[in-house]
Structure formats: structure tokens, C-alpha cells
NUGU-242492 format. One line per 2 residues: number of its first residue (from 1); for each residue x negated, z negated, y of N, C-alpha, C. Coordinates in nm, 2 decimals, decimal comma, padded with zeros to 4 digits. Atoms other than C-alpha are relative to their C-alpha. Layout:
N
NUM = X/Z/Y/X/Z/Y/X/Z/Y | ...
% end
This chain:
131
1 = 00,13/00,00/00,06/04,85/-02,45/00,42/-00,11/-00,01/00,10 | 00,11/00,02/-00,09/04,53/-02,57/00,58/-00,09/00,12/00,01
3 = 00,09/-00,11/-00,01/04,30/-02,31/00,72/-00,13/-00,01/-00,09 | 00,11/00,02/00,08/04,01/-02,46/00,53/00,03/00,04/-00,15
5 = -00,04/-00,02/00,14/04,20/-02,44/00,20/00,01/00,15/-00,02 | -00,01/-00,15/00,02/04,28/-02,07/00,26/-00,13/00,07/00,00
7 = 00,13/-00,05/00,01/03,92/-02,00/00,33/-00,07/-00,02/-00,13 | 00,06/00,03/00,13/03,81/-02,17/00,01/00,06/00,09/-00,10
9 = -00,06/-00,09/00,10/04,06/-01,97/-00,19/-00,05/00,14/00,02 | 00,05/-00,14/-00,02/03,95/-01,64/-00,03/-00,14/00,01/-00,05
11 = 00,14/00,00/00,05/03,59/-01,73/-00,10/-00,01/00,00/-00,15 | 00,00/00,01/00,15/03,67/-01,81/-00,46/00,04/00,13/-00,06
13 = -00,05/-00,13/00,05/03,84/-01,47/-00,50/-00,11/00,11/00,03 | 00,09/-00,10/-00,04/03,56/-01,28/-00,33/-00,11/00,02/-00,11
15 = 00,11/-00,01/00,10/03,29/-01,13/-00,57/-00,13/-00,06/00,05 | 00,12/00,06/-00,03/02,98/-01,33/-00,58/-00,12/00,09/-00,02
17 = 00,12/-00,09/00,03/02,64/-01,15/-00,54/-00,07/-00,05/-00,13 | 00,06/00,04/00,13/02,48/-01,14/-00,88/-00,15/-00,02/00,03
19 = 00,14/00,02/-00,02/02,13/-01,28/-00,90/-00,08/00,11/-00,07 | 00,09/-00,10/00,05/01,84/-01,05/-00,97/-00,03/-00,03/-00,15
21 = 00,01/00,02/00,14/01,82/-01,01/-01,35/-00,15/00,02/-00,05 | 00,13/-00,04/00,05/01,48/-00,85/-01,40/-00,10/00,00/00,11
23 = 00,10/-00,01/-00,10/01,15/-00,88/-01,22/-00,01/-00,12/00,09 | 00,02/00,11/-00,09/01,02/-01,11/-00,96/00,06/00,02/00,14
25 = -00,05/-00,04/-00,13/01,18/-00,93/-00,66/-00,11/00,04/00,09 | 00,11/-00,05/-00,08/00,84/-00,82/-00,54/-00,05/00,13/-00,06
27 = 00,05/-00,14/00,04/00,72/-00,46/-00,55/-00,14/00,02/00,07 | 00,13/-00,04/-00,05/00,37/-00,33/-00,50/00,01/00,15/00,03
29 = -00,02/-00,14/-00,04/00,46/-00,01/-00,32/-00,13/00,07/00,05 | 00,13/-00,06/-00,05/00,11/00,04/-00,17/-00,10/00,02/-00,12
31 = 00,09/-00,01/00,11/-00,05/00,03/-00,52/-00,03/00,14/-00,04 | 00,02/-00,14/00,05/00,01/00,39/-00,62/-00,09/00,09/00,10
33 = 00,09/-00,08/-00,08/-00,14/00,56/-00,31/-00,14/-00,06/00,01 | 00,13/00,06/00,00/-00,42/00,31/-00,31/-00,08/00,03/-00,13
35 = 00,06/-00,03/00,13/-00,50/00,37/-00,68/-00,04/00,15/00,00 | 00,03/-00,14/-00,01/-00,49/00,75/-00,62/-00,12/00,02/00,09
37 = 00,12/-00,01/-00,10/-00,73/00,71/-00,32/-00,12/-00,05/-00,07 | 00,12/00,05/00,07/-00,96/00,51/-00,54/-00,05/00,10/-00,10
39 = 00,04/-00,10/00,10/-00,96/00,77/-00,81/-00,07/00,12/00,07 | 00,06/-00,11/-00,08/-01,04/01,04/-00,55/-00,13/-00,04/00,05
41 = 00,14/00,05/-00,05/-01,32/00,83/-00,40/-00,10/00,00/-00,11 | 00,10/00,00/00,11/-01,48/00,78/-00,74/-00,03/00,14/-00,05
43 = 00,03/-00,14/00,05/-01,44/01,14/-00,85/-00,08/00,08/00,11 | 00,07/-00,07/-00,11/-01,57/01,25/-00,50/-00,15/-00,03/00,00
45 = 00,15/00,02/00,01/-01,91/01,10/-00,59/-00,07/00,12/-00,06 | 00,06/-00,12/00,06/-01,97/01,41/-00,80/00,00/00,12/00,10
47 = -00,01/-00,11/-00,09/-01,88/01,64/-00,51/-00,07/-00,01/00,13 | 00,08/00,03/-00,12/-02,10/01,49/-00,24/-00,10/00,11/00,02
49 = 00,10/-00,10/-00,03/-02,30/01,77/-00,08/00,05/00,14/-00,03 | -00,06/-00,14/00,03/-02,07/02,06/-00,20/00,11/00,03/00,11
51 = -00,11/-00,04/-00,09/-01,81/02,25/-00,01/00,13/-00,06/-00,02 | -00,13/00,07/00,03/-01,53/02,08/-00,19/00,01/-00,14/00,04
53 = 00,00/00,14/-00,05/-01,62/01,74/-00,05/00,09/-00,01/00,12 | -00,09/00,01/-00,12/-01,41/01,82/00,26/00,14/-00,03/-00,06
55 = -00,13/00,03/00,06/-01,10/01,82/00,03/00,01/-00,15/-00,04 | 00,00/00,14/00,03/-01,20/01,47/-00,09/00,02/-00,08/00,13
57 = -00,01/00,07/-00,13/-01,23/01,36/00,28/00,15/00,00/00,04 | -00,14/-00,01/-00,04/-00,88/01,49/00,35/00,09/-00,09/-00,08
59 = -00,09/00,07/00,10/-00,71/01,34/00,04/-00,02/-00,15/00,02 | 00,02/00,14/-00,01/-00,88/01,00/00,08/00,06/-00,05/00,14
61 = -00,05/00,04/-00,13/-00,79/00,98/00,45/00,15/-00,01/00,00 | -00,14/00,00/00,00/-00,43/01,07/00,40/00,06/-00,11/-00,09
63 = -00,05/00,11/00,09/-00,38/00,83/00,10/-00,03/-00,14/00,06 | 00,03/00,13/-00,07/-00,55/00,55/00,30/00,10/-00,02/00,11
65 = -00,10/00,02/-00,11/-00,31/00,61/00,59/00,14/-00,03/-00,06 | -00,13/00,03/00,07/-00,01/00,61/00,35/00,00/-00,15/-00,04
67 = 00,01/00,14/00,04/-00,14/00,28/00,21/00,01/-00,09/00,12 | -00,01/00,09/-00,12/-00,17/00,14/00,56/00,14/-00,01/00,05
69 = -00,14/00,01/-00,04/00,19/00,23/00,64/00,07/-00,09/-00,09 | -00,07/00,08/00,10/00,31/00,07/00,32/-00,04/-00,15/00,01
71 = 00,05/00,13/-00,02/00,10/-00,24/00,38/00,07/-00,06/00,13 | -00,06/00,05/-00,12/00,24/-00,27/00,73/00,15/-00,02/-00,02
73 = -00,14/00,03/00,03/00,60/-00,24/00,60/00,02/-00,12/-00,08 | -00,01/00,13/00,08/00,53/-00,52/00,36/-00,03/-00,12/00,08
75 = 00,02/00,11/-00,09/00,42/-00,73/00,65/-00,13/-00,08/-00,04 | 00,12/00,07/00,04/00,08/-00,82/00,50/-00,11/00,04/00,09
77 = 00,09/-00,04/-00,11/-00,12/-00,80/00,82/-00,15/-00,02/-00,03 | 00,14/00,02/00,03/-00,44/-00,94/00,67/-00,06/00,11/-00,08
79 = 00,06/-00,11/00,08/-00,48/-00,64/00,44/00,01/00,13/00,07 | -00,01/-00,13/-00,07/-00,40/-00,38/00,70/-00,13/00,06/00,04
81 = 00,13/-00,06/-00,04/-00,76/-00,33/00,83/-00,07/00,08/-00,11 | 00,08/-00,07/00,10/-00,89/-00,22/00,49/00,04/00,15/-00,01
83 = -00,03/-00,14/00,01/-00,70/00,11/00,45/-00,03/00,08/00,14 | 00,03/-00,06/-00,13/-00,75/00,18/00,83/-00,15/00,03/00,01
85 = 00,14/-00,02/00,00/-01,12/00,14/00,80/-00,04/00,12/-00,10 | 00,03/-00,11/00,10/-01,13/00,37/00,49/00,04/00,13/00,06
87 = -00,05/-00,12/-00,06/-00,92/00,63/00,67/-00,09/00,05/00,12 | 00,09/-00,03/-00,11/-01,16/00,62/00,97/-00,13/00,05/-00,05
89 = 00,13/-00,03/00,05/-01,48/00,63/00,77/00,00/00,13/-00,08 | -00,01/-00,13/00,07/-01,36/00,92/00,55/00,08/00,10/00,07
91 = -00,07/-00,09/-00,09/-01,21/01,11/00,84/-00,06/00,14/-00,01 | 00,05/-00,13/00,01/-01,24/01,48/00,79/-00,02/00,08/00,13
93 = 00,01/-00,07/-00,13/-01,19/01,58/01,15/-00,12/-00,03/00,08 | 00,13/00,04/-00,07/-01,48/01,38/01,30/-00,08/-00,07/-00,11
95 = 00,07/00,08/00,11/-01,69/01,30/00,99/-00,13/-00,06/00,05 | 00,12/00,07/-00,02/-01,97/01,06/01,00/-00,11/00,06/-00,09
97 = 00,11/-00,06/00,08/-02,31/01,18/00,88/-00,07/-00,10/-00,09 | 00,06/00,10/00,10/-02,36/00,93/00,60/-00,06/00,08/-00,11
99 = 00,06/-00,06/00,12/-02,58/01,01/00,31/-00,08/-00,11/-00,07 | 00,08/00,09/00,08/-02,79/00,85/00,04/00,07/-00,10/-00,08
101 = -00,06/00,10/00,09/-02,74/00,56/-00,19/00,10/-00,10/00,07 | -00,10/00,09/-00,06/-02,56/00,33/00,06/00,14/00,07/00,01
103 = -00,13/-00,07/-00,01/-02,29/00,60/00,11/00,06/00,01/-00,14 | -00,06/-00,01/00,14/-02,24/00,63/-00,27/00,05/-00,14/-00,04
105 = -00,05/00,13/00,03/-02,21/00,25/-00,30/00,12/-00,03/00,09 | -00,12/00,01/-00,08/-01,96/00,27/-00,01/00,12/00,06/-00,06
107 = -00,11/-00,06/00,07/-01,75/00,50/-00,22/00,06/-00,10/-00,10 | -00,04/00,10/00,11/-01,73/00,23/-00,50/00,07/-00,12/00,07
109 = -00,05/00,11/-00,07/-01,67/-00,05/-00,25/00,14/00,03/00,06 | -00,13/-00,04/-00,06/-01,39/00,14/-00,07/00,10/00,02/-00,11
111 = -00,09/-00,02/00,11/-01,23/00,23/-00,40/00,05/-00,14/-00,05 | -00,04/00,14/00,05/-01,23/-00,14/-00,51/00,09/-00,07/00,11
113 = -00,08/00,06/-00,11/-01,10/-00,25/-00,16/00,14/00,06/00,01 | -00,14/-00,06/-00,01/-00,81/00,00/-00,17/00,08/-00,05/-00,12
115 = -00,08/00,06/00,11/-00,70/-00,12/-00,52/00,04/-00,14/00,03 | -00,03/00,14/-00,03/-00,72/-00,48/-00,41/00,11/-00,01/00,11
117 = -00,10/00,00/-00,11/-00,52/-00,40/-00,10/00,14/00,04/-00,06 | -00,13/-00,04/00,06/-00,25/-00,22/-00,30/00,05/-00,11/-00,09
119 = -00,04/00,11/00,09/-00,24/-00,51/-00,55/00,06/-00,12/00,07 | -00,04/00,12/-00,06/-00,21/-00,79/-00,31/00,10/00,02/00,12
121 = -00,10/-00,02/-00,10/00,02/-00,63/-00,05/00,13/00,02/-00,06 | -00,13/-00,01/00,07/00,35/-00,70/-00,22/00,11/00,00/00,10
123 = -00,12/-00,01/-00,09/00,68/-00,61/-00,06/00,11/-00,08/-00,07 | -00,10/00,09/00,05/00,95/-00,88/-00,11/00,13/00,07/00,02
125 = -00,13/-00,07/00,00/01,28/-00,70/-00,20/00,11/-00,10/00,03 | -00,11/00,10/-00,03/01,48/-01,02/-00,18/00,01/-00,03/00,15
127 = 00,00/00,02/-00,15/01,37/-01,08/00,18/00,06/00,12/00,07 | -00,04/-00,12/-00,06/01,44/-00,72/00,27/00,15/00,02/-00,02
129 = -00,14/-00,01/00,03/01,79/-00,73/00,11/00,08/-00,10/00,08 | -00,08/00,10/-00,08/01,89/-01,04/00,30/00,00/00,03/00,15
131 = 00,00/-00,03/-00,15/01,80/-00,90/00,64/00,09/00,11/00,04
% end
């Protein structure tokens, strides 16, 4: 028996990988922490100037860093600066002395930017499974 024929028979008997049945093979892993960060940013508008605002700074900073890690794992490098900038500007350890209307608008802009980042930074599960 020819070596090629034996290889073909062995390949025919081997189980074939099944194609993905549901979904597109792309996951938005960064969307959950980004959406939570956006909710905290928008609800933090009510707490500006109070003692509880420090909690908002911690939560937003941590969720933005988690989003940055997930965006980096997805390999979407163009979206990586957005959560890093949010984490730095809402840093509770060395806070910036922002105040007034531009800072409140910044909350809304940062919330929208985080949601957009989480939406567009898709992780391709088919590419990860092949590697």
C-alpha cells in the first residue's frame, strides 16, 4: 500500500472539526466592563463634590483598566488609548483638579467613548482557536 493512500485513509477516519454553528465567532469581551464604567461615570455626575465621589474615581479607573486589558488581548490597538486616557484622568491616587461644566461634559464623553471602545474591540474566537 502506498504511503499516500494510507495517509488518505487515516485522514478519512479521523474526526473532522465541526464548523461553528451559532454566532459569528466574534466576542465583545470588553463591552461589559466598558458599559459598567459608563454607567458609573454617568451616575457619578450626581456625586461630584461629595465624599462618595472618590468611590466613583476608583470604580471608573479599575473598569477602564480592565477594558484596556481586554482591548489589548483582542489586538485592537487603535482603541487602546481610550480606556487608558479614561483611567488616567479619573485616577483616584493622583486626581486632577477638574471642575465645572467642561468636567461634567467630560463624564458624558468618556462614557460614550468607553461604550464605543467596548463595542468595536471584538475578539475573534476563530483566530484564537486556530493559534
